[in-house]
N, C-alpha and C positions, 0 to 999 in steps of 0.2 A: 516403533519402526521409524527410521530416519528417512526423510524425504530430501532429495537434492533439488534445489531450485536456484535460479540465477547463477552468477558465479558462485561456486560452492562455498566460498569463504566470506561472502558479503550478504547481509540482509538489512533491509530498511523497512520500518513500519511507519505508516502515516496515520494521523488523526484528522478526521474531517467532521466538522459539526454541522455542515449543510449551509452555513452562513458565510464563513470566512475561508480564506485560502487554506488548503491542507497544510499541516505542519509535520515536521519530522518528530515522531514520538519515541522512536527507538532506532538504533542502528548499531551494527557491530561487524566484526570479522571473526573468522575461525569459530571457536567454541561459543562465543557470544552470538554470532550469526545463527548457528544451529539452535541455540536456546530460543532465540526470537522465533525461528521457524517452528520449533516444537511447541511453544506456547500458542502460536497462532493456530496450529493444527489441533491442539487440545481444546481450543475454544471455538472451533469451527469458523475461524476467520479466513476468508478466501485469500489465496495466494496467487500471485501473477508472476510468470516467468518472463522477465524482460531485462536481460543482462545490461543493455546499454542504459536504460532508464535507472536501474538500481545503482550503477556506477555514478551517474550524475547526481542522484539523490543522496548518495553516501558522502558527497563532498559538502553538503549543506549542514551547517551546525545544528546540533540537537535543539529542538524547540523552535527553530526558525520556520517561517512559512516558505513554501516552495516559490521559486521565482516565476514571474509571469510567463517567461519563455517555456516553462514546463506545464502550464495549465492544461493544454489540450491533451498531452500525453498522460498526465495524471487523471484528467477527467475520464479518459478511456478506461483506466484501471479501476476507478471508482464505479463507473457504469458496469464494468465486468463483475465487480464484487456484488453490486446490487442484483444483477442478473443471476449470479450463482446462488445468492441467498434468497432468491424469489421475493425480493422486496422492491419497493419504490421509495424515492426520497420523500421526506415529510413535505406535505403541501402539494404533492403530485397525485394524480389518479391514474389508474391503469389505462384510461382512455386518452390521457394527454399524449401529445405527440406531434 
């Protein structure tokens, strides 16, 4: 089953190690974008539908860290992913807050 998310022809994947700024780990348009989405779905990777953010992130070179100007927006996406996965970041407890 294909799922449409963001602009239907763009997808961006982020890698976040919990220590450094997130980096662009995959990005693409068209069939490649759909493949990125399909791989994420097959591996239970949470997806976020934020067309404006994905457009900005798609302009960043593959492997580069996100710019500081996008930290808050990306932090919200990462927090959303943790919430959907029922996880907390390493070093945090469920009572932190």
